[in-house]
C-alpha positions in Angstrom: -139.4 -163.6 -90.7 -141.8 -165.7 -88.6 -141.6 -164.8 -84.6 -139.1 -162.2 -85.3 -140.4 -158.8 -85.0 -138.1 -155.6 -86.1 -138.7 -152.4 -84.5 -137.1 -148.9 -83.7 -134.5 -149.1 -81.1 -135.8 -147.1 -78.0 -134.2 -145.5 -74.9 -135.1 -148.6 -72.8 -132.7 -150.9 -75.3 -129.8 -148.4 -74.9 -128.3 -150.3 -71.9 -128.5 -153.7 -73.4 -127.2 -153.0 -76.9 -124.4 -151.1 -75.3 -123.3 -154.2 -73.2 -123.3 -156.5 -76.2 -121.2 -153.7 -78.1 -118.3 -153.4 -75.6 -118.3 -157.2 -75.7 -118.0 -157.5 -79.5 -114.5 -157.3 -80.8 -115.6 -156.5 -84.1 -117.0 -153.5 -83.1 -113.3 -152.1 -81.7 -111.7 -149.9 -84.7 -108.7 -149.1 -83.1 -106.8 -149.1 -79.4 -108.5 -146.1 -78.8 -112.0 -146.7 -79.6 -114.3 -149.4 -78.7 -118.2 -149.1 -79.0 -120.2 -146.0 -78.7 -121.0 -144.6 -75.1 -124.4 -145.0 -73.8 -124.9 -141.3 -74.0 -123.9 -141.3 -77.9 -126.4 -144.3 -78.5 -129.5 -142.5 -76.3 -128.5 -139.3 -78.3 -128.7 -141.2 -81.6 -132.0 -143.0 -80.6 -133.6 -139.6 -80.3 -132.3 -138.2 -83.5 -134.5 -137.8 -86.9 -131.7 -138.5 -89.5 -130.8 -142.3 -88.4 -131.9 -145.4 -88.4 -131.4 -147.9 -85.5 -133.3 -151.1 -85.3 -133.7 -153.9 -83.1 -134.7 -157.3 -83.7 -136.7 -159.3 -81.1 -138.0 -162.6 -80.5 -140.7 -162.6 -77.8 -139.4 -159.4 -76.8 -135.8 -160.5 -76.2 -133.1 -158.6 -78.6 -131.3 -161.0 -80.8 -130.0 -158.4 -82.8 -129.5 -154.7 -84.1 -128.5 -152.3 -86.6 -127.1 -149.0 -86.4 -126.9 -146.0 -89.2 -126.6 -142.4 -90.0 -127.7 -140.6 -92.5 -125.5 -137.2 -93.6 -128.6 -135.3 -95.1 -126.7 -133.0 -97.3 -124.9 -135.6 -99.4 -127.8 -138.1 -98.7 -125.3 -140.7 -98.0 -125.7 -143.4 -95.1 -123.6 -145.6 -93.6 -124.2 -148.6 -91.5 -122.1 -148.4 -88.4 -122.8 -151.7 -86.7 -124.6 -154.6 -87.5 -125.2 -157.6 -84.4 -126.9 -161.0 -84.4 -126.8 -163.1 -81.4 -124.9 -166.2 -82.1 -128.1 -168.8 -81.5 -129.7 -166.6 -84.5 -126.7 -166.7 -86.9 -127.8 -168.1 -90.4 -131.5 -167.8 -89.9 -132.0 -164.5 -92.1 -132.2 -162.4 -89.0 -129.2 -160.3 -90.3 -130.6 -160.1 -93.7 -133.9 -158.9 -92.3 -132.4 -156.0 -90.2 -130.4 -154.8 -93.6 -133.2 -155.2 -95.8 -135.6 -152.9 -93.1 -132.9 -150.6 -92.7 -132.1 -150.1 -96.1 -135.8 -149.5 -97.0 -136.0 -146.9 -94.0 -133.1 -144.9 -95.1 -134.6 -144.7 -98.7 -137.4 -143.4 -97.0 -135.7 -140.7 -95.3 -134.0 -139.3 -98.3 -130.5 -141.7 -98.7 -129.3 -142.5 -102.1 -125.9 -144.1 -100.9 -125.1 -146.5 -98.2 -121.5 -148.0 -97.3 -120.3 -150.0 -94.4 -117.2 -150.3 -93.2 -116.1 -154.0 -92.4 -113.1 -155.8 -91.4 -111.3 -157.5 -94.0 -111.6 -160.9 -91.8 -115.2 -160.8 -91.0 -116.4 -162.9 -93.4 -119.9 -163.4 -92.2 -120.3 -159.6 -92.5 -118.8 -159.5 -95.8 -121.4 -162.2 -96.9 -124.4 -160.8 -95.1 -123.9 -157.4 -97.1 -122.6 -159.3 -100.4 -126.4 -160.8 -100.0 -127.9 -157.6 -100.0 -126.4 -156.5 -103.0 -123.6 -154.4 -101.5 -120.3 -154.2 -103.6 -116.6 -154.5 -102.2 -114.7 -151.4 -102.5 -111.3 -150.6 -101.7 -109.4 -151.9 -98.7 -108.0 -149.0 -96.2 -105.9 -148.5 -93.2 -107.8 -146.9 -90.4 -106.0 -143.9 -89.3 -107.3 -142.1 -85.9 -106.2 -139.3 -83.8 -107.8 -138.0 -80.5 -108.1 -134.1 -80.5 
């Protein structure tokens, strides 16, 4: 994509990614769970089994994708995808998903899934464009221990 750079997320990106993540209603999965903590994102950035990417224009973050790989099963999950409003519909999300899938495959992933709110039509459209199949609908259940 012309003018857009996709790169690995760095520790210096954590603050901005956290701030954005805390404002996105789609990242709230339950009353008790919002976005990831800064420390969790920082630890995640330094991990070896995960792919976290930033899309930027002139060094300004315009999107990100965060995924994890479970090495024993070779299953990966895309946890979060974000594209700033001004850049939606311009291929940024597609570019992030494509690069994430490429890198996940390179580190051993063979199956990738993503949970998406049933009403999040843009995310569903984006993932379908990347050849994801719609699975079953579930009810989110959680409990803190």
